[in-house]
C-alpha positions as CSV (number, residue, x, y, z in Angstrom):
1,M,60.6,3.9,9.6
2,S,60.3,6.2,6.2
3,L,61.5,4.4,2.9
4,P,62.1,6.6,0.1
5,R,60.3,6.3,-3.0
6,R,63.0,5.6,-5.7
7,R,60.6,5.1,-8.5
8,P,62.0,3.6,-11.2
9,T,62.1,5.4,-15.0
10,I,60.8,2.3,-16.7
11,V,57.4,0.8,-16.1
12,A,58.0,-2.5,-15.5
13,I,55.3,-5.8,-15.5
14,L,54.6,-6.9,-11.9
15,V,55.1,-10.6,-11.5
16,L,53.5,-11.7,-8.2
17,S,53.8,-15.4,-7.0
18,L,50.8,-17.1,-6.7
19,A,50.7,-20.5,-4.5
20,T,49.3,-23.6,-6.0
21,A,47.7,-26.8,-4.2
22,S,51.5,-28.4,-5.3
23,T,54.8,-28.0,-3.8
24,S,55.7,-26.2,-7.3
25,G,54.7,-22.4,-7.8
26,A,53.4,-20.6,-10.8
27,M,53.7,-17.0,-12.3
28,A,51.4,-14.8,-13.1
29,Q,51.4,-11.8,-15.1
30,Q,49.0,-8.9,-14.0
31,P,46.6,-7.6,-16.6
32,A,48.2,-4.4,-18.0
33,V,47.4,-1.0,-16.5
34,R,47.6,2.7,-18.0
35,A,50.8,4.1,-17.7
36,P,50.4,7.0,-15.2
37,S,50.9,10.5,-17.2
38,P,53.7,12.9,-16.4
39,A,51.0,15.2,-14.5
40,D,50.2,12.0,-12.7
41,K,53.7,11.3,-11.6
42,A,54.3,14.9,-10.4
43,L,51.2,15.1,-8.4
44,A,52.3,11.3,-6.8
45,E,55.5,12.7,-5.9
46,A,54.2,15.8,-4.1
47,L,51.8,14.0,-2.0
48,F,54.3,11.1,-1.5
49,L,57.0,14.1,0.2
50,D,54.2,15.7,1.8
51,G,52.8,12.4,3.3
52,R,56.6,11.8,4.7
53,K,56.6,15.4,6.0
54,R,53.6,14.9,8.1
55,M,54.5,11.2,9.1
56,D,57.7,12.7,10.6
57,A,55.6,15.5,12.2
58,G,53.6,12.9,14.3
59,E,50.0,13.3,12.0
60,I,49.6,10.2,11.2
61,A,46.0,10.7,10.4
62,E,46.8,13.5,7.8
63,A,49.7,11.4,6.2
64,C,47.8,8.1,5.1
65,P,45.6,9.7,2.9
66,K,48.4,11.4,1.2
67,F,50.4,7.9,0.7
68,A,46.8,6.3,-0.7
69,E,46.3,8.8,-3.4
70,S,50.1,8.6,-4.5
71,H,50.1,5.1,-4.7
72,R,46.7,5.2,-6.6
73,L,47.8,7.6,-8.8
74,D,51.4,6.1,-9.5
75,P,51.9,2.7,-8.0
76,S,55.1,1.8,-6.3
77,A,56.8,-0.6,-3.8
78,G,58.0,2.2,-1.8
79,T,55.1,4.0,-1.6
80,L,53.0,1.3,-0.5
81,L,55.5,0.4,2.0
82,N,55.5,4.1,3.4
83,L,51.8,3.4,3.8
84,A,51.8,0.6,6.0
85,V,53.8,2.1,7.9
86,C,51.4,4.7,8.4
87,H,48.4,2.6,9.0
88,A,50.3,0.5,11.7
89,K,51.0,3.7,13.4
90,E,47.4,4.8,12.9
91,G,45.7,1.3,14.8
92,R,44.7,-0.4,11.3
93,T,46.6,-3.3,11.3
94,A,44.5,-5.8,9.1
95,S,44.9,-2.6,6.7
96,A,48.9,-2.7,7.3
97,W,49.6,-6.3,7.4
98,V,47.9,-6.8,4.4
99,E,49.9,-3.7,2.6
100,F,53.2,-4.9,3.7
101,K,52.4,-8.4,2.3
102,E,51.9,-6.7,-1.1
103,A,54.8,-4.5,-0.6
104,A,57.5,-7.4,0.1
105,A,56.4,-9.2,-3.6
106,L,56.2,-5.9,-5.2
107,S,60.1,-5.3,-4.0
108,E,61.0,-8.8,-4.6
109,A,60.0,-8.6,-8.1
110,A,61.5,-5.0,-8.6
111,G,64.8,-6.7,-7.3
112,K,64.6,-5.1,-4.1
113,P,65.2,-7.7,-1.4
114,D,65.8,-5.7,1.3
115,R,62.5,-4.0,1.0
116,A,61.1,-7.1,0.4
117,V,62.7,-8.7,3.7
118,Y,61.2,-5.7,6.1
119,G,57.8,-6.2,4.3
120,R,57.6,-9.6,5.3
121,K,59.3,-8.9,8.6
122,R,56.9,-6.5,9.6
123,A,53.9,-8.2,8.3
124,A,54.6,-11.5,10.6
125,E,55.0,-9.1,13.5
126,L,51.6,-7.3,12.6
127,E,49.8,-11.1,11.8
128,A,50.2,-11.8,16.0
129,E,48.3,-8.8,17.1
130,L,45.2,-9.2,14.1
131,S,41.3,-8.5,15.5
132,R,39.5,-11.2,13.6
133,L,35.8,-11.3,12.7
134,Q,34.4,-14.8,12.7
135,I,31.1,-15.0,11.2
136,T,28.2,-17.4,11.6
137,V,25.4,-18.0,9.9
138,T,22.0,-19.7,11.4
139,A,20.6,-20.9,7.8
140,T,22.4,-20.5,4.7
141,L,20.0,-19.5,1.7
142,P,20.5,-19.4,-2.2
143,G,21.8,-16.1,-3.2
144,M,22.4,-15.1,0.2
145,V,25.6,-13.0,0.5
146,L,27.0,-10.9,2.9
147,R,28.3,-7.3,3.2
148,L,31.0,-5.4,5.6
149,D,31.0,-2.0,5.2
150,G,29.4,-2.3,2.3
151,A,31.7,-4.8,0.7
152,T,30.3,-7.7,-0.2
153,L,31.4,-11.3,0.6
154,S,30.5,-14.9,0.0
155,A,28.1,-16.2,2.5
156,V,29.6,-19.6,2.1
157,A,33.2,-18.8,1.8
158,A,33.2,-16.0,4.5
159,V,31.9,-18.4,7.4
160,G,33.5,-20.0,10.0
161,T,36.9,-17.8,8.7
162,G,38.4,-15.6,11.0
163,M,38.9,-12.5,8.6
164,P,41.2,-9.8,9.6
165,V,39.6,-6.4,9.9
166,D,40.9,-3.2,11.0
167,P,39.6,-2.2,15.3
168,G,37.1,-0.2,15.8
169,E,33.0,0.0,14.6
170,H,32.1,-1.8,11.5
171,T,28.3,-2.7,9.8
172,L,27.5,-6.3,8.7
173,E,24.4,-7.0,6.5
174,G,22.9,-10.7,5.5
175,V,20.8,-10.2,2.4
176,A,19.3,-12.8,0.2
177,P,16.1,-12.9,-2.6
178,G,12.9,-12.7,-0.6
179,K,14.0,-12.0,2.9
180,K,14.2,-8.7,4.9
181,T,17.9,-7.1,5.1
182,W,19.5,-8.0,8.4
183,S,22.0,-5.7,10.2
184,E,24.0,-5.3,13.0
185,R,27.3,-2.6,14.2
186,V,30.3,-4.6,15.3
187,M,32.7,-3.2,17.9
188,I,36.0,-5.1,16.9
189,A,38.4,-4.5,19.9
190,P,42.6,-4.0,19.3
191,G,44.2,-8.2,18.7
192,P,45.1,-10.0,19.2
193,A,41.6,-11.1,19.4
194,T,38.4,-12.8,17.6
195,K,34.8,-11.4,17.5
196,V,32.5,-14.1,17.0
197,V,28.8,-12.4,15.1
198,V,25.7,-14.7,14.8
199,V,23.6,-14.3,11.7
200,P,20.4,-14.8,12.4
201,A,17.9,-16.7,10.0
202,L,16.4,-13.7,7.4
203,E,12.9,-13.1,8.1
204,D,10.5,-13.3,5.1
205,E,9.6,-9.9,3.3
206,P,5.6,-9.0,4.0
207,A,3.3,-10.0,1.0
208,V,1.9,-7.5,-0.9
209,A,-1.8,-6.5,0.0
210,L,-3.8,-7.4,-3.4
211,P,-6.2,-4.5,-3.7
212,V,-10.0,-5.1,-3.2
213,P,-12.1,-4.7,-6.1
214,S,-14.6,-2.2,-6.0
215,E,-18.4,-2.6,-6.4
216,T,-18.4,-1.2,-10.1
217,A,-15.6,-3.6,-10.5
218,R,-17.7,-7.0,-9.1
219,G,-20.7,-6.2,-12.0
220,P,-23.9,-4.5,-12.4
221,T,-26.3,-4.1,-9.5
222,A,-29.4,-6.2,-9.8
223,S,-32.6,-4.4,-9.4
224,G,-36.1,-5.5,-7.6
225,P,-37.0,-6.5,-4.6
226,Q,-34.9,-9.8,-5.4
227,G,-31.7,-8.0,-5.8
228,Q,-31.9,-6.3,-2.7
229,A,-32.0,-8.9,-0.7
230,G,-29.1,-10.7,-2.0
231,R,-28.0,-6.6,-1.1
232,A,-28.7,-6.6,2.0
233,G,-27.2,-9.7,3.0
234,G,-23.9,-8.9,1.2
235,A,-23.7,-5.6,3.2
236,T,-24.0,-7.2,6.6
237,S,-21.8,-9.4,5.9
238,R,-19.2,-6.6,5.1
239,G,-20.3,-4.7,8.0
240,G,-19.8,-7.3,10.7
241,A,-16.8,-7.1,13.0
242,S,-14.8,-10.2,11.5
243,G,-17.1,-10.7,8.1
244,A,-15.2,-13.1,5.8
245,G,-17.8,-12.5,2.7
246,T,-18.0,-9.4,0.6
247,G,-21.5,-8.5,-0.7
248,V,-22.4,-9.2,-4.5
249,A,-26.0,-8.3,-5.2
250,G,-28.2,-11.0,-6.9
251,R,-31.1,-13.3,-6.0
252,G,-29.9,-13.9,-2.4
253,D,-31.7,-14.3,0.6
254,A,-31.5,-12.2,3.6
255,S,-29.0,-14.3,5.3
256,G,-26.6,-13.2,2.6
257,K,-25.6,-16.9,1.6
258,G,-24.7,-16.8,-2.4
259,D,-23.1,-18.6,-4.7
260,A,-19.9,-17.6,-7.2
261,R,-22.4,-16.4,-10.1
262,G,-23.3,-13.3,-8.4
263,R,-26.6,-14.9,-7.3
264,G,-26.1,-15.0,-3.6
265,G,-25.5,-11.9,-1.3
266,A,-22.5,-12.3,0.5
267,G,-20.0,-14.9,1.7
268,Q,-21.1,-15.8,5.4
269,G,-19.8,-13.1,7.6
270,G,-18.3,-13.7,11.1
271,G,-17.7,-11.2,13.8
272,A,-19.8,-9.5,16.8
273,Q,-22.9,-9.0,14.2
274,G,-23.2,-12.4,13.4
275,S,-23.5,-13.3,9.4
276,G,-26.1,-12.8,6.6
277,G,-28.8,-11.0,7.0
278,S,-28.6,-9.1,10.5
279,G,-26.6,-6.2,11.2
280,G,-26.6,-3.4,8.8
281,S,-29.3,-3.8,6.8
282,E,-31.5,-3.2,10.0
283,G,-30.5,0.1,9.9
284,S,-31.1,1.2,6.4
285,G,-34.4,-0.8,6.7
286,D,-35.8,1.2,9.5
287,E,-34.7,4.3,7.5
288,R,-36.8,3.3,4.8
289,A,-39.7,2.4,6.7
290,G,-39.6,5.8,8.3
291,T,-39.6,7.5,5.1
292,L,-42.2,5.6,3.7
293,R,-44.4,6.3,6.6
294,T,-43.8,10.2,6.6
295,L,-44.7,10.0,3.2
296,G,-47.7,8.3,3.7
297,F,-49.0,10.8,6.5
298,V,-48.3,13.2,4.1
299,A,-50.3,11.9,0.7
300,G,-53.2,11.0,3.5
301,G,-53.3,14.1,4.5
302,V,-53.4,15.8,0.7
303,G,-56.0,13.1,0.4
304,V,-58.1,14.7,3.5
305,V,-57.9,18.4,2.0
306,G,-58.8,16.9,-1.4
307,L,-61.8,15.3,-0.6
308,G,-62.6,18.2,1.8
309,L,-62.4,20.7,-1.2
310,G,-64.3,18.0,-3.4
311,A,-67.5,17.8,-0.8
312,A,-67.3,21.8,-0.5
313,F,-67.5,22.5,-4.3
314,G,-69.9,19.8,-4.6
315,L,-72.5,21.6,-2.7
316,V,-72.2,24.7,-3.9
317,T,-72.3,23.0,-7.6
318,F,-75.8,21.5,-5.8
319,G,-77.0,25.1,-5.0
320,H,-76.1,26.2,-8.6
321,A,-77.9,23.2,-10.0
322,S,-80.9,24.0,-8.0
323,E,-81.1,27.7,-8.9
324,A,-80.7,26.6,-12.6
325,S,-83.8,24.5,-12.3
326,K,-86.1,26.7,-11.1
327,A,-88.8,28.1,-13.0
328,C,-89.4,31.6,-14.3
329,N,-92.2,33.7,-15.1
330,P,-93.1,34.3,-18.7
331,G,-91.4,37.5,-20.1
332,D,-88.8,37.9,-17.0
333,V,-85.7,38.3,-18.6
334,A,-83.9,38.6,-15.4
335,C,-85.0,35.2,-14.6
336,G,-83.5,33.7,-17.7
337,A,-80.4,35.6,-17.3
338,E,-79.5,34.1,-13.4
339,R,-80.5,30.9,-14.5
340,Q,-77.7,31.1,-17.3
341,E,-75.6,32.2,-14.8
342,A,-76.3,29.4,-12.4
343,Y,-75.9,26.9,-14.7
344,D,-72.8,28.3,-15.9
345,S,-71.2,29.0,-12.1
346,G,-72.7,25.5,-11.6
347,K,-70.3,23.9,-14.6
348,I,-67.0,25.2,-13.5
349,T,-67.8,24.5,-9.6
350,G,-68.8,20.6,-10.6
351,V,-65.5,20.6,-12.7
352,V,-63.4,21.4,-9.7
353,S,-65.1,19.2,-7.2
354,T,-65.0,16.4,-9.2
355,V,-60.9,17.1,-9.5
356,A,-60.9,17.9,-6.0
357,F,-62.5,14.3,-4.7
358,G,-60.3,12.1,-7.0
359,A,-57.2,13.7,-5.8
360,G,-58.3,13.5,-2.5
361,V,-59.1,9.5,-3.4
362,A,-56.2,9.1,-4.8
363,G,-54.1,10.9,-2.0
364,L,-56.3,9.0,0.6
365,G,-55.0,5.6,-1.1
366,A,-51.4,6.4,-1.8
367,G,-51.0,7.3,2.1
368,L,-52.7,4.0,3.1
369,A,-50.3,1.7,0.5
370,L,-47.2,3.9,1.8
371,L,-48.1,3.1,5.2
372,L,-48.6,-0.6,4.5
373,L,-45.3,-0.8,2.7
374,S,-43.7,1.1,5.8
375,R,-44.8,-2.0,8.1
376,P,-41.5,-4.5,9.0
377,T,-41.7,-7.3,7.4
378,A,-39.6,-10.6,7.1
379,P,-36.7,-10.3,4.2
380,A,-38.4,-13.1,2.6
381,A,-41.5,-11.2,2.6
382,R,-40.3,-8.1,0.5
383,K,-41.1,-9.8,-2.8
384,G,-44.9,-8.7,-2.5
385,R,-45.4,-5.5,-4.6
386,L,-48.6,-3.2,-4.2
387,W,-49.7,-0.8,-6.5
388,V,-52.6,2.5,-6.3
389,T,-54.1,3.4,-9.7
390,P,-56.4,6.6,-9.3
391,E,-58.2,7.1,-12.4
392,I,-60.5,10.0,-13.2
393,G,-62.8,10.9,-16.0
394,P,-66.2,12.9,-17.0
395,G,-68.2,9.7,-15.4
396,G,-66.7,9.5,-12.4
397,T,-63.5,9.0,-10.3
398,Q,-62.2,5.5,-9.1
399,V,-58.8,4.1,-7.3
400,T,-57.7,0.6,-8.0
401,V,-55.7,-1.2,-5.5
402,G,-53.5,-4.3,-6.8
403,G,-51.0,-6.5,-5.2
404,L,-48.5,-9.0,-6.0
405,W,-47.8,-11.8,-3.1
């Protein structure tokens, strides 16, 4: 059925009848809206006629948008009734049901009882064929809302009420502060039928992981053997498979236990590698010992070479000294020159011998010290220190070896 538009020339104020809790009714006036311009009216009339033509030709999908746009530009009861008829033919029973009821109220307010009767009759017929969606919420949360096809519904008001919806696919969402958004596609069958959808308890949003502070942010690193012991414990706790502590440099023992003031190594680290000083510090300790051992052998080799050169030049010096001290016959000028040359050469080789011998002793001493430091020791014994001080002077060469235990 197609109904004429019959739009009045004067814009009327529409009055809707609102039901109240008592038996009496109250009349409410709609807010004033902008009056359509002449261009809006002309376009609305053209769209209405095009929609009538397409609906008469059976082109329902093309006709409905024409009626909808015409009613938006210049609202009228006749256009809304035609839109309701179009939606009913299209199978959108819920939309048509609402539009018939609204068109009946508009027609009655405009003094057109025939259209009002027709609208109420068609609405009653469609009400028996409606498809409904009933929502059940497992756990209602503060601030929770439901969205049906993007339109927001009150979670409290919508729950348990069979809402008329058009048949077809719809998207239902549940949203609440601090919770993950729940979403489900719902297929509504042609009515009469009721689809029940249960909204589960919404899951919590994942906690935001805090950034782990870097070594620089924790403060300056302690130096010396005691600080190294604390760092060894801390590194081990972090290296474990499930270590719970974080290493902090300080005066801690090798077990990695320390206090909050930075005087310990790390928290007790669990996991496959155990806790405290075992684990990661062993690998770094072995590498350091190997390096010290290699340097010790190199320094010892240099020392041996130095001693050898010192001894060789010492023997040469003794030869020059013997040559310079021999007696010469009176008037033997050549003999005097040879003695002077031997004396000068002896001074040079003597200095070389002294320097080489001193370097050799220093090299041997340093090599010995490095080899001693490369020996594996318990973490608690790393507090000891050993030093070697070579001294070379005109009066001789000496090496001082000292230690703190």
